[in-house]
C-alpha positions in Angstrom: 0.0 0.0 0.0 2.9 2.4 0.8 4.4 1.8 -2.6 1.1 2.3 -4.3 0.6 5.7 -2.6 4.2 6.8 -3.4 3.9 5.8 -7.0 0.4 7.4 -7.3 1.6 10.6 -5.8 4.7 10.8 -8.0 2.8 9.9 -11.1 0.1 12.5 -10.2 2.9 15.1 -9.8 4.3 14.2 -13.2 0.9 14.3 -14.8 0.3 17.7 -13.2 3.4 19.1 -14.7 2.6 17.7 -18.1 -0.9 19.1 -17.9 0.5 22.4 -16.8 2.8 22.4 -19.8 -0.1 21.9 -22.2 -2.4 24.2 -20.3 0.1 27.0 -20.5 0.5 26.5 -24.3 -3.3 26.4 -24.8 -4.0 29.4 -22.7 -1.2 31.5 -24.2 -1.9 30.6 -27.8 -5.6 29.6 -27.7 -7.3 26.7 -29.5 -6.5 27.3 -33.2 -4.2 26.4 -36.1 -1.0 26.6 -34.1 -2.2 24.3 -31.3 -3.9 22.0 -33.8 -0.6 21.8 -35.7 1.4 21.2 -32.5 -0.9 18.3 -31.3 -1.1 16.9 -34.8 2.7 16.9 -35.0 2.9 14.6 -32.0 0.7 11.9 -33.6 3.0 9.9 -35.7 6.0 10.0 -33.3 3.6 8.8 -30.6 2.2 6.2 -32.9 5.7 4.8 -33.6 6.5 4.8 -29.9 3.3 3.0 -29.0 4.1 0.3 -31.6 7.7 -0.3 -30.7 8.5 1.2 -27.3 5.2 0.1 -25.7 5.7 -3.4 -27.1 9.2 -3.5 -25.6 7.9 -2.5 -22.2 5.4 -5.3 -22.2 8.0 -7.9 -23.2 11.1 -6.8 -21.3 9.7 -6.4 -17.8 8.3 -10.0 -17.6 11.4 -11.3 -19.3 13.9 -9.5 -17.0 12.0 -9.8 -13.8 13.8 -12.1 -11.2 17.0 -12.4 -13.3 20.5 -12.0 -11.7 21.8 -8.4 -11.7 24.8 -9.1 -13.9 22.8 -10.8 -16.5 20.1 -8.2 -16.4 22.7 -5.4 -16.8 24.2 -7.1 -19.9 20.8 -7.7 -21.5 19.6 -4.1 -20.8 22.6 -2.5 -22.5 22.1 -4.8 -25.5 18.5 -3.7 -25.8 19.5 -0.1 -25.3 21.9 -0.2 -28.2 19.5 -2.0 -30.5 16.5 0.3 -29.7 18.5 3.5 -29.9 19.9 2.5 -33.3 16.5 1.4 -34.6 14.7 4.6 -33.6 17.6 6.7 -34.9 17.1 5.1 -38.4 13.3 5.5 -38.2 13.6 9.1 -37.2 15.9 10.0 -40.1 13.6 8.3 -42.6 10.5 10.1 -41.3 12.4 13.4 -41.0 13.5 13.4 -44.7 10.1 12.1 -46.0 8.1 14.6 -43.8 6.9 16.8 -46.7 5.3 13.8 -48.4 3.6 11.9 -45.6 2.5 14.6 -43.2 0.0 16.4 -45.5 -1.7 13.0 -45.9 -2.4 12.8 -42.2 -4.0 16.3 -42.0 -5.9 16.8 -45.3 -8.2 19.3 -43.8 -5.5 21.8 -42.8 -4.7 24.8 -44.9 -1.3 24.9 -46.7 0.1 27.1 -44.0 -1.2 24.7 -41.4 0.4 21.7 -43.2 3.8 23.5 -43.5 3.7 24.3 -39.8 2.8 20.7 -38.9 5.8 19.5 -41.0 8.3 21.8 -39.1 6.9 20.8 -35.7 6.8 17.1 -36.5 10.5 17.2 -37.4 11.3 18.6 -34.0 9.2 15.9 -32.3 11.1 13.1 -34.2 14.3 14.2 -32.4 12.6 13.6 -29.0 11.2 10.3 -30.2 14.7 8.7 -30.1 15.1 9.6 -26.5 11.6 8.4 -25.6 12.5 5.0 -27.1 15.7 4.8 -25.0 13.7 5.8 -21.9 11.4 2.8 -22.6 14.3 0.4 -22.2 15.6 2.3 -19.1 12.1 2.1 -17.6 11.9 -1.6 -18.2 15.2 -2.1 -16.4 13.9 -0.2 -13.4 10.6 -2.0 -13.3 12.2 -5.4 -13.7 14.2 -4.6 -10.5 10.9 -3.3 -8.9 12.6 0.1 -8.5 9.7 2.3 -9.5 10.2 5.5 -7.4 13.3 7.0 -9.0 12.0 6.3 -12.5 8.8 8.3 -11.6 10.7 11.1 -9.9 12.9 11.7 -13.0 9.8 12.6 -15.0 8.8 15.2 -12.4 12.3 16.7 -12.3 12.7 16.8 -16.1 9.2 18.2 -16.4 9.8 21.0 -13.8 12.9 22.1 -15.6 11.1 22.0 -19.0 8.2 24.1 -17.7 10.4 26.7 -16.3 12.1 27.1 -19.7 8.7 27.2 -21.4 7.4 30.1 -19.3 10.4 32.1 -20.5 10.5 30.9 -24.1 6.9 30.6 -25.3 6.0 34.4 -25.2 9.3 35.0 -27.2 9.4 32.2 -29.7 5.8 30.9 -29.9 4.7 27.4 -30.7 8.2 26.3 -31.8 9.4 26.8 -28.3 6.9 24.3 -27.0 8.0 21.7 -29.6 11.7 22.1 -28.8 11.3 22.1 -25.1 9.2 18.9 -25.3 12.2 17.2 -27.0 14.7 18.7 -24.4 12.6 17.3 -21.6 13.1 13.8 -22.9 16.9 14.3 -23.2 17.0 15.4 -19.6 15.0 12.4 -18.5 17.3 10.0 -20.4 20.4 11.5 -18.6 18.7 11.2 -15.2 17.7 7.5 -15.8 21.2 6.6 -17.0 22.4 6.4 -13.4 20.6 3.1 -12.8 21.9 1.3 -15.9 25.1 0.2 -14.4 28.5 0.0 -16.1 28.1 -0.1 -19.9 28.8 -3.4 -21.6 29.4 -4.5 -25.2 26.0 -5.6 -26.7 25.7 -9.4 -27.2 23.4 -9.9 -30.2 23.4 -13.6 -29.6 22.0 -13.3 -26.1 19.2 -15.8 -25.3 17.2 -12.9 -23.8 17.4 -10.9 -27.1 16.2 -14.0 -29.0 13.4 -14.7 -26.6 12.4 -11.0 -26.6 12.2 -11.0 -30.4 9.9 -14.1 -30.4 7.6 -12.4 -28.0 7.6 -9.0 -29.6 6.9 -10.1 -33.2 3.1 -10.5 -32.7 3.0 -7.2 -30.7 4.8 -5.3 -33.4 2.6 -6.6 -36.2 -0.6 -6.1 -34.3 0.3 -2.7 -32.8 1.5 -1.4 -36.2 -2.1 -2.0 -37.3 -4.5 -1.2 -34.4 -2.4 1.5 -32.8 -3.1 3.7 -35.8 -6.3 4.8 -34.1 -4.9 8.2 -33.1 -3.8 8.8 -36.7 -7.3 8.1 -37.9 -8.6 10.6 -35.2 -6.3 13.3 -36.4 -7.1 12.6 -40.0 -10.9 13.0 -39.4 -10.6 15.9 -37.0 -8.4 17.9 -39.5 -11.7 18.5 -41.3 -13.5 19.8 -38.2 -13.7 23.4 -37.1 -10.5 25.1 -36.0 -9.6 24.1 -32.4 -11.7 20.9 -32.3 -8.6 18.7 -32.8 -6.9 20.6 -29.9 -9.9 20.1 -27.6 -10.3 16.4 -28.5 -6.6 15.9 -27.9 -6.8 17.7 -24.5 -9.7 15.5 -23.4 -7.7 12.4 -24.3 -4.7 13.8 -22.5 -6.7 14.5 -19.3 -8.1 11.0 -19.2 -4.7 9.7 -20.3 -3.2 11.5 -17.3 -5.6 9.8 -14.9 -5.0 6.5 -16.6 -1.2 6.9 -16.3 -1.4 7.6 -12.6 -3.5 4.5 -12.0 -1.2 2.4 -14.3 2.0 3.5 -12.6 0.5 3.0 -9.1 -1.3 -0.3 -9.7 -0.7 -1.9 -13.1 3.0 -1.5 -13.5 4.0 -3.0 -10.1 1.6 -5.9 -10.8 3.5 -7.2 -13.9 6.6 -8.5 -12.1 4.5 -9.9 -9.4 2.3 -11.8 -11.8 5.3 -13.0 -13.8 6.8 -14.5 -10.7 3.5 -16.2 -9.8 3.3 -17.6 -13.3 6.9 -18.9 -13.3 6.4 -20.8 -10.0 3.0 -22.1 -11.1 1.0 -20.4 -8.3 -2.4 -20.1 -10.1 -4.3 -19.1 -6.9 -2.0 -16.2 -6.1 -1.9 -15.2 -9.8 -5.7 -15.1 -10.1 -6.2 -13.4 -6.8 -3.7 -10.6 -7.6 -5.2 -10.0 -11.1 -8.8 -9.8 -10.0 -8.1 -7.6 -7.0 -6.4 -5.0 -9.1 -9.1 -5.2 -11.8 -11.8 -4.5 -9.3 -9.8 -1.7 -7.7 -9.1 0.0 -11.0 -12.7 -0.2 -12.1 -14.0 1.4 -8.9 -11.5 4.2 -9.1 -12.2 5.1 -12.7 -16.0 5.0 -12.3 -15.6 7.4 -9.3 -13.5 9.7 -11.5 -16.1 9.6 -14.3 -18.9 10.5 -11.9 -16.8 13.5 -10.7 -16.4 14.6 -14.3 -20.1 14.4 -14.9 -21.1 16.3 -11.8 -18.3 18.9 -11.3 -16.4 18.6 -14.6 -17.6 21.8 -16.3 -16.9 24.0 -13.3 -13.5 22.4 -12.8 -12.6 22.9 -16.5 -13.7 26.5 -16.3 -11.4 27.0 -13.3 -8.5 25.2 -14.8 -8.4 26.3 -18.5 -11.1 29.0 -18.9 -8.5 31.7 -19.1 -6.6 33.7 -21.7 -7.7 32.8 -25.2 -9.9 29.8 -24.1 -13.6 30.8 -24.4 -16.5 29.5 -22.4 -17.7 27.6 -25.5 -14.4 25.9 -25.7 -14.8 24.7 -22.1 -18.3 23.4 -22.7 -17.2 21.6 -25.8 -14.3 20.0 -23.9 -16.6 18.9 -21.1 -19.0 17.1 -23.5 -16.1 15.4 -25.3 -14.9 14.1 -21.9 -18.4 12.7 -21.1 -18.6 11.0 -24.5 -15.1 9.5 -24.0 -15.9 8.4 -20.4 -16.5 4.7 -21.4 -13.1 4.7 -23.2 -11.5 5.9 -20.0 -13.1 3.4 -17.6 -12.7 0.4 -19.9 -9.3 1.3 -21.3 -7.8 1.6 -17.8 -9.3 -1.7 -16.8 -8.0 -3.1 -20.1 -4.5 -2.3 -19.0 -4.8 -4.7 -16.2 -6.2 -7.5 -18.3 -3.8 -7.0 -21.2 -0.7 -6.8 -18.9 -1.9 -10.0 -17.3 -1.5 -11.8 -20.7 1.9 -10.2 -21.1 3.0 -11.4 -17.6 2.4 -14.9 -18.9 4.5 -14.3 -21.9 1.4 -14.4 -24.1 1.5 -11.5 -26.6 -0.4 -13.3 -29.3 -3.9 -13.7 -27.8 -4.7 -10.0 -27.0 -3.0 -8.9 -30.3 -5.1 -11.2 -32.5 -8.3 -10.1 -30.7 -7.4 -6.4 -31.1 -6.7 -6.8 -34.8 -10.2 -8.3 -35.4 -12.1 -5.7 -33.3 -10.1 -2.8 -34.8 -10.9 -4.0 -38.3 -14.6 -3.8 -37.6 -14.3 -0.6 -35.6 -12.6 1.7 -38.1 -15.5 1.8 -40.7 -18.0 2.3 -37.9 -15.9 5.2 -36.5 -15.8 6.9 -39.9 -19.5 6.5 -40.4 -20.2 7.8 -36.8 -18.0 10.9 -37.4 -19.6 11.7 -40.8 -23.1 11.6 -39.2 -22.5 13.0 -35.7 -19.1 14.7 -35.8 -17.0 14.7 -32.7 -19.8 13.2 -30.6 -20.0 10.2 -32.9 -16.2 9.8 -32.9 -16.0 9.9 -29.1 -19.0 7.5 -28.4 -17.8 5.0 -31.0 -14.4 5.0 -29.3 -16.0 4.2 -25.9 -18.1 1.4 -27.4 -15.0 -0.1 -29.1 -12.9 -0.2 -26.0 -15.8 -1.7 -23.9 -16.0 -4.5 -26.4 -12.3 -5.0 -26.3 -12.3 -5.2 -22.5 -15.2 -7.7 -22.4 -13.4 -10.0 -24.9 -10.1 -9.8 -23.1 -11.6 -10.8 -19.7 -13.4 -13.7 -21.4 -10.2 -14.9 -23.1 -8.2 -14.5 -19.9 -10.7 -16.6 -18.0 -10.3 -19.3 -20.6 -6.6 -19.1 -20.4 -6.5 -19.5 -16.7 -8.8 -22.6 -16.9 -6.4 -24.2 -19.4 -3.4 -23.3 -17.2 -5.1 -24.9 -14.2 -5.7 -28.1 -16.2 -2.1 -28.2 -17.3 -0.8 -27.8 -13.7 -3.1 -30.6 -12.4 -1.8 -33.1 -14.9 
């Protein structure tokens, strides 16, 4: 319980600084083409990171948990070299090709808006390399169950970045926000490097690297497909009225902040625990730990959603209803958050169910399921947006994630029954 409170507090502090960063940008510049371009510029770098870096986190933590320190250090430096090199190559390719692919992601923007998005995206691609490296560093800390320093580095880097932003944004505009976002990631990489141990020469023939590749292949293939959801959102919202993309993104970020706090405090510490239960064959302890956290997360997120419904508009007016943000902007943001409420509750609970699969080394089952549901979801989402606009986009997203959660729980129950049968033989 003490660790949960510590991690929740640190994660909340980090989220608070991140929100403060985005709040300051939105209030200073106002919802419009500059903020739309800034948030759109984050889409593809974040997509690549979700596909590769997120997959690494799910694979590396269960794989490294419980290993001897010396072996863990060698494996981590091997992963660090490979991931850093891979993302460096990806960033260069995307940077050079930016004038061709970026206009395709925001077809509704004006020519000036597309040109601004290209420039801002190129800056974000620099930061993407360090975010990928951070993913490996985080996996090393989590595998050792050393969560506190990893969380604190985010707060420290965020505080430094925000201080620079307050000085730079009025002088250099939206470009300052993009550059400082990248600098923040560099600072965090340097702070996390203290826990990596003495550097070692990468061993590309390491059994851990081979096993990680076997586990990560289905995640990479699946994530490369169904993690394109934010890209579809930005594509559709580029045709909406100016500022709608910014408000939709902000709603996702607010819920994402709450989800991240819960994940860091509850879901992340659960992974190495479940991995150890699975490795020793303790099916009772495994099931008890998983269900307890699933219920805990569901209760917390429903309480947050009720708070948004009752007090959300007043809170948003107090938090962001300043500067160039109008009352109509606040009301629109509140409605978007209500429509996305189902996605928040079910998506956060889905983190528990999906990481439970990953703790067993099973990356194939949730990936195949998500590919099937995403294939059916995309045309439904496009139709919903064409008929009902942002409301249709938001509600269809909530329904999709509810279906995903239901199927994940069903498949997880089946998996545990099969596991119990195998252990009894």
